[in-house]
Every structure is written in structure tokens, then in C-alpha cells.
N, C-alpha and C positions, 0 to 999 in steps of 0.2 A: 637473439630474443624472440620468442615465439609471437608474443603479442606485438602487433604492428601498430604504431601510433595512429597512422591514418586510417588503418582498417577498424581500429578501436573507436575512433571518433566517427567514422562514416556509419558504422552499425550502430553507435550509440544515438545518432541523430535519426536513424530509421525507428529505433526503439522509442526514443523519446516522442516521436510523432505518433507511434502506436499507442504508447501509454496516454499521452494526452487525448487521443481519439477514445479510447477506453472509458477514460473518466470525464470526457465531455458531457456525458449524459447527465451526470451530477451538477455540472456547472450550468448547462444549458436548461435543465429543468428545474434549477434552483428558484428563479423568479415566477415559474409557473406552479411548482409545489407551494410556495409561500403565498400564492394568491388563491389556489384552488384547494388547498388543504389548510385546516387550521394548525396551530402549534401542536395540539392534541393529537391531530391525525398523523402529523409528522413524526411525533414520539412513538405513536403505535407502530408506524411503518418501521421505525428503527428496531424496535423491539421484535417485530416479526422477522426482520432480516437477521437479527442477532440470535434468535432461537434456531433457525435452520443452519446458520453457520456453525452453532455450537454442537448441533448434532452431527454435522459433517466432520467436525474436530474429533468427536468421541470415536467416530468410526474411520478415522484417517490413519489406518496402520500402515498405508503406504503412501509416500508423498511424492511430489514432482521432483523434490531435491534428490531423490534416489536415481533419477534418470542421469542427472548431472555427475552424480558420484561415480557411477558405474559405467557411464557411456564410453568414457575413453580409456577404460581398462584394457580393452582389445580393439585393434583397428579393423577387424573384420566387419564386413557389412551385415553378414548374418547374424553375428552376436550382438550387434547394436539394435537390429530389428527386435531380437528376442528381449532385449532390455525394455525396450519401449512397449511392446505388446504385453509382456508380463505384467509390468507395472499398471499398465491400463485395465486390463481384465481383472486383475486382484482388487484394484481400487474401485472398479465398477460393482463389483458383486458385493463388496463391503458396504458400500454405500447404498446399495439396494436394501440390506438389512436396516440401514438407517432410516430410510424412507418407510419402511414398515413400522419403525418406532414412531415416527411423526404421525402416521395414520392412526396408530394405536392411542396415541395421546391427544388427538385433535380436538376433542371435545373439551378436555380440560384447558388446553392451550387457548382455545377460542373464548371460554369463559373468563380467563384472566386477561386476555389481550383486549377483547372488545367490551369489556365491563363499562357500560355507560355510553357507548357508542351503537348507533343504529346501523347494523349491516343485515343484509338479507339472509346470508348463511354463513356465519363465522366459521363453523367447522370446515365448510367446503373451502373457504378461503385458506385455511391453515394447510390443508390438504394439497391444494393447487399450487400454493408458493412452496410447500415443502418438496415438491418434485424437482424443484431447482437444484437440490441436493445432488441429484443424478447428473443434471445438465452440466453442473460445475465440473465434475470429473471429465465428462464427454468434451468439454472445451479446454480445461487446464493441462491434461496430458497432451493433447495435440499440439498446443501452444508452446509447452516445455519441449516437445520434440523439434519444433522449428527452431527454437533457440540453440538446442544442442546441435542441430544441423546447420547453424549460422545462416538462417534464411530470413533476414530481418525484413526484406521487401515484402514477402508473403505473410510475415507476421503483421506487418503493417496494413496490408490489403484486408486481412480478415478482421483486424481492429475496425477498421473503417467501415466494413459491412456491419459489424456489431453496432457502431454508432448510429448508422441510418436506420437500421431496423429497431433499435432501441427507441430512437426519439420518434419514429412514426408510430410505435406502439403506444407510447406515453401520451402523445398528442391525441391519438384517437380516443383512448380509454379515459384519460384524465380530464383532457380540454373539451374534445368534442362530445363525448359521452356523459361527461361531468359525473363520473361514477366514484369521485373521492378516493377514499381508501381502497375500495374494491378496484377501482380502475388501476392503482398502483399494482395490485396483485396480478391482475390480469395482463398488464403490460409486462411485467418482469417475467412471469410464466412464459408468454409467447415469444419475446425476443431472446430469452435464454435457450428456449427449445430450438428455434431456428439456427441460432449460431452454433449450438452444440452439435447439431446433427451434420452441418456443413463440415466443421472441424473435424470430426470423427470420420466422417466418409473420406476425406482427403487422406487423413493419416493411414487409415486402413488399406486405402488403395496403394500407398507407398510402401508400407511395411508387410502387408499380407498378415498371415497367421503363423506365428513363430514362438510357441511358448516354451518356457523353461522353469521347472520346478525349483532348481536350484537357485535361479535368479530371483525367483519370488522369495525364497528363504533369505537370501542375502538382502534384499530390498526391505523385507519386514524387519530383519535384525537391525538395518541401519535406521528405518523410519519409526519403529514404535516409540522409542524414547521421544522423537521429534512430535510424535502425537501427544504424548502426555504433556510436553513442553508447551505445545500450541494450545492445548486446553487451559492450562494454567495461565498462559499469556492471554488469551482469549477472556478468560474470567477476569484477569486484572484490568483489561481493556473495557470491558463492558458491565462488570457488575456495579459500577457506579450508577449505571441508568436505573438498576433495580433499587438501589438505595434511594436515588433522587424520587422515583415513583412512590416509594413507601413513605418517605419523610417530607415530600414536597407535592407537586401536582404535574400532571401532563404538560402544563405550559413550560414550567422549568425544564422538564425532560425535552421537550422540543427545541428549546434555546440551547441547551448543552449539546443535543445531538448536532444541531446546526453548526455550532462553534467547532465541534469534534471534525466536521467535514473539512474544514481548513486545514486541520492536521493532516488528514488523508489526502487533501489536494496537494499539500506541500510535498509529501512523499512521492505522490504520483509524478509531479513535474521535476522534482529536484533529484530524486534518488531512483526510482524505479526504471527509468529509461536506461541509465547506465547499468543498474544492476541485473537487467535482463541479458546484457552481454557480459558482464563480469562474473556473475555467479557459474556460468559454465566455464569461462576461460581461466579463472583463478587456479583450477586444478592441473591446468597446463603450465602456467606461469611458475607455480612452485617447484617445477622440476628443473627450471633454468639455473644457472650459476648465479646470476645476479638478481635472484628472485626478490630479496629483502630491498633492495634498492627500488625495484619496480612496485613493490607493495607500497613503500613509503611515498613515491611520486604520485602513484594513483590515489592514495589517501589525501595528499596535500591538495591535489588539483580537483578531486571529486568533492571534498568536504568544503573547499573554498566555495565552489558553486553551489552547493547545498545550502550553506549558510547565507549567501546572497540571495537566493531564492526565497529562503524561509523569511529573511528580513523584508523583502518587498511584499511578500503576502501579508505579514503581520502589520505592517504599517498602512496597508490599503485596505485591510479587512473592513474597517468602519466606512470607508467610502464606498466599497463594493456593496455592502449591505444597504446602505442609503439609496443606491442606485437600482439594486436588484430586487430587493426584498420589501415587503409591506412594513410599516412601522412596529408591529408587534414583534419582529424578529430583530431589531436593531441592536437590542442589548447584548446579542450573542458575542458582539466584538470584545466584550470585555474578558470574555473566557478565552477567545481563539489565540491570542498571543501566548498565553500559558501553555495551551495545547501544542501550538507549534514548537515552542521551545522543548517541550517534553519530547517530541518526536525527532528533534535533531539528535537527542541522546538515544533515541530508539534506532536511528539510522546508524550512528557510531557503533552501536552494539551488533547490528548486522554485519557491519565491515570486519569487526576484529573477532567475530564468531568463527572464523575460518579454520583457526587452529583446532578448535573442537571437532569441526566437521572433517577435516583432513586426517586427523587422528582416530576417526570412527569412534569417539568418545561423546556420542550424542546424549548418553545418560547424564552427562555433566549439565548439558543445557536444560534437561528435564528438572534435575534437582535445583538448579538456579531458579528457573521460572516458577516452580512450585514455592519456593521460599518468597519470591517477590508477591506472589499471589497472596501468601499469608499476610505479609507486610501491607499490601494495598487494601486488603479487606479491613485490617486494623485502622489504616488511616481513614478509609472510607467511613467506618463506624464512628471515628472521633470527630471527623470535620463535617460530614455531610448533614446531620441532624442540626448543627448550629449554622453552618455557612452555605449550605445548599449546594448548588452547581459550582460556586467558587471554590468550596472545599473539596469537591471532587476533582477539579482541574489542578488544584496545588498537590492534591495526593497522587494523581497521575504523574506529575513532574517529579516528585520525590521518589516514587517506585522505579520509575525508568532510569533515574540517576543512579540509584543502588544497582539496578540491573546491569548497567554498563560497567560499573566498577567491577562486579563479580565476574562477568563474561570475559572482560579484558584480562583480569588477573588468572583465571584459570586457562584460558585459551592461550596467552602468552607463554605458559609453561609448556604447552604442547608443541606449539610452533610461534615462535617469537618473531613477528613481521617488524618489530622495533619502530612501531608508529610514533611520529612526532607530535604527541599530545600538546605540547606547549604552543605549537604553531596554530592548532585549531582553537585552543582556549583563548589565546590573546587576540583572535578574530572574533570569537563569540562575545567577549566583553563589550567592545564598542558596539556591537549589533544591539545587545541589551540596552546599553545606555542610550543610543539614538531612538531605540523603540519607545523607551519610556518618555522621552521628550515629545514624541509624536503622539502618543495617547494623552499627554497631560496638556496639549493644545488644542483647543476646541474651536474650529472655524467652520464656516459655511462650506458647502461641498466643493466649490471652485477653488477656494483659497486652500482648502485641506489637500487637494490634489497636488497643487503648486508646491505647497510646503513640504509635502511627503516626497515629491520628486527632487527636491533640494536635499533633503536627508538621504535619499537614495544615491544621488550622485556623489555626495560626501562618503557614503560607505562603500561605493564601488572604488573610490580613489583609496580608501584605507585597505581594502581587500587586495587591490593590485600592488600597491607600493609597500605595504605593511609587512610585518613578520611572518605572516602566513605562508608565503611563497617565497622560494629561492630565487637567484638571480636566473639560473637555468630555466626555472618554470616560467618566469616572465618573458624570456627569450623565445622559449617554445610557442607561448601563447601569442608573441608578436609575429612569429613566422607563420604560425597557422592562420591568424587573422590576415595576414598579408596575402598568403595564397588564396584565402576565400575572396578577397577584394579583387585579386587578379582574375579568378574564374568568373565572377560576376560582371566584371567589365567586358571579358572576352564574350560571355553570353550576350550582353547587350550590344556589343558590336556585331555579332553574328545576326541577331534579330533586327538591327537597324540597317 
């Protein structure tokens, strides 16, 4: 079996640390943003980021996924360099066109975004922030290259660098200079520029210049349906903000954006570290004789971990907000649990999507995500005018549930991993039940932390001894934890 358990776990830990570092900016800056920005400012920052990301999706005719798909088709070093460089140059050129679009519409964007907010140069802020569409490519492709090359240590180092620079820029512009929403723009521009230049310089040094028109064509053919899929999924994810802004106010928008952060944090902590390793390796695993058994085991173990982390984050959201945020943001906890549940279904969709990707039927994903967009918009129109941000959260949950059902249905027809859904669902049900108990009991901060710790202990027991894992899974977990303990003791003995 190509995938080595120890190698997978070791690499996943590196990627876990890297992803945590990449997203620590949001976590560390949360108490600062919620004190130096108003909820309205926070909502505007969310819309600005959303707009630039959307343009990036429109011009995303070549995705980093193309590197993973074609990197292992040929073992020659020259071929692999051509894959990376061809994808990089194509993505860079196309995103330059996207930046020109941002510049051309900057006045209209500024008028919409900064309506009622005093800024020195709204148009200039849009143009400055818009440049990050280029920097994203200059970072994303090199980081994908490191994953394909299985260099998690360097991936971690570059992620740590990004964290240090990002925090420094945010502290300088938002805290020291007290520039509010303008400080956010200057900070994001500066740290993304620095990180992208370093990443691109390293990658180009390693791969040189080796371009292939044929690989560009193959990459575009594989990626363009994913582009439409990404646009549809992006609109599904962020259109609710526009509805909230239209039917409510910037305060509701800011609360909803903050609640959504916890969904993104859950993915960052629970899924992205493993997916950084798994997305590249699954194309190798599928060639093995016992591939289906490997897919089943990976799903059981990874999704048990996902649900445990999601549960922990959901029950402690209120406590975290009371500690980290000003009182005006505390109500966001009522929405965060729904968003976290929705993104568990989103993670499941990403796992079972493999059949569509492996069969090169990416157009299926585009069709599904386009349909989900239509469904989500209908749900937003029905629920947000009456229920506001709560309606948006429930609509997101229903949309992502439907997306999972469709992706799993069509992907299984192309390559059936025979995923054991009953095990995952039997674990999710008690998680939801215990979460409802947590939010229904209102205690002071100290008692709340203790009470939630008891619930967490109970759920860990259910996760380990329950139906979600097999006896062999538990045996492997025990063996691995035993090896970790031995290594720690050995290290301590050496240093003592």
C-alpha cells in the first residue's frame, strides 16, 4: 500500500500546524478587530474580501487542483516541472485580466461598499485590495507545488512566515496607526505581497522555466468546469451577505460574518490539515488493490476527528466570544453552531467528490453547484427578509445538505468508495443532541467552561467507543498514541 500510515500522520501533523498558523491571523486578530472595528466595519471588510475572491473565481480557468491531477501522470522530473510552471503562468496571466476588471469597476465598488462610512479614498482602497488577486496566485501555486512534492516542513515554514508578517502588518496599521477599515486593507495588501514574492521566488528557483502548451490545454480542460463550480459555490456561500445587507443592516451583517468565521475555523482545524496531504495522495491510493478499504478507513478516522473538533468549537463558541469579543458581537454564537454543522456536510462533500475528479467529469460538479446556487438563492429570498441572519444560516445548512446528497450520488457512480455513511451519521446525532444541551443551559463564564468540558468528555467517549469506529480503528489509535507516549518519554529522558 503506497500510503504509509506513519507518513500520512506525520505529514498531516505538519500540515495541521501549517494550516493553524495560516488561520491564526483571524483568531489572533479577532479580539483586536472586534475592539478597533465596529460591526459595520467588520461587515464591510467581509464584503470587500468577498468581492475580490469572486473576481478571482471568475478568472480561475486554471486551478491548483490541476497540479495534483496531472503531477503523477509521468514520473519524470522535467514533466512535473512543466506541469507546475504551465499552471502558474496561465493562472497569473488570467488573474491579471481579473485585476484590470477590478480597477475598471473600482469607483462603483467603492460607492457601494463605503456608503455611509468615512474613508479617505474608497476607490484607491478597492484598487489596493484588488491587487491581492494576483498575490493569491503567486502564493497558492507554489504552496500546491510543495504539497505535490510532499515537503510539509517547508510548507509549515512558509506558513509561519505568513503568520508573523500578517500579524505585524495588522498590529501596525489597525492598532498602532488606528486606521480602522483602511488599516485592514493596507495590512492585507502588505503581508500578501511579501508572502507571495517569497513563495514564487522559491518555486521558480526550483522548477525553472519549462512551459508546455499541451499541458495548459489539459489543465484548462480539467479546470474550467471547476471554475464555474467555484463561482456557483462562492455565490451560494456569500450571496446571503448581500441579502442581509439589503434586508437588514451592517450590524446583522457583521454578526453573521463573525459566526461564519467559526465555520471556516472548523474546516481549518479539522479538515484542511489532512486534506493538504490527502488531496495529492488519493490519486496514488486509487491505483492500489485494496484502495476501497483504504478510502473507507481514511473516511472513518478523518470524519470522526472532524466531528469531534466541530463539536468542541460549537459548544465553546459562546465562551470564546465572551472572552475575546466586545458585547456587541456576543449574539453571533446563536448562528455559529448552525454554520459549523453545515460545514460538516461541506467537508463530507469534498471527501466523496473524488469519483468525479478521478473520472475527469468535473462538469458534473459544475452542474451540481449551479443547481445548489439556485436553490440557495430561493431559500435566502424566502427566509432572510423575515428571519434575517438566522434564516441565512438555516438556508446554508439545507443547501449544503442537498449538495452532499447530489455529489455523493454522482461521484459514487463514477468511482464507488463504498463510504460507511451510517457510522458518520450515528456519530453526528449525539453531537447535535449534546450541543443543544450546551446552548440551552445559560451559566456564567467559569461554570459554562466546566459544564462544556464535561459534555466534551462524554462526547469523546461516545466517539471512541461508539459505532463510528471499528475495533481495528481503535487498536490503531491505541498503538499510535502508545508510540507517541514512548517518544515523549524518550525525549524527556534525553533532556533530563
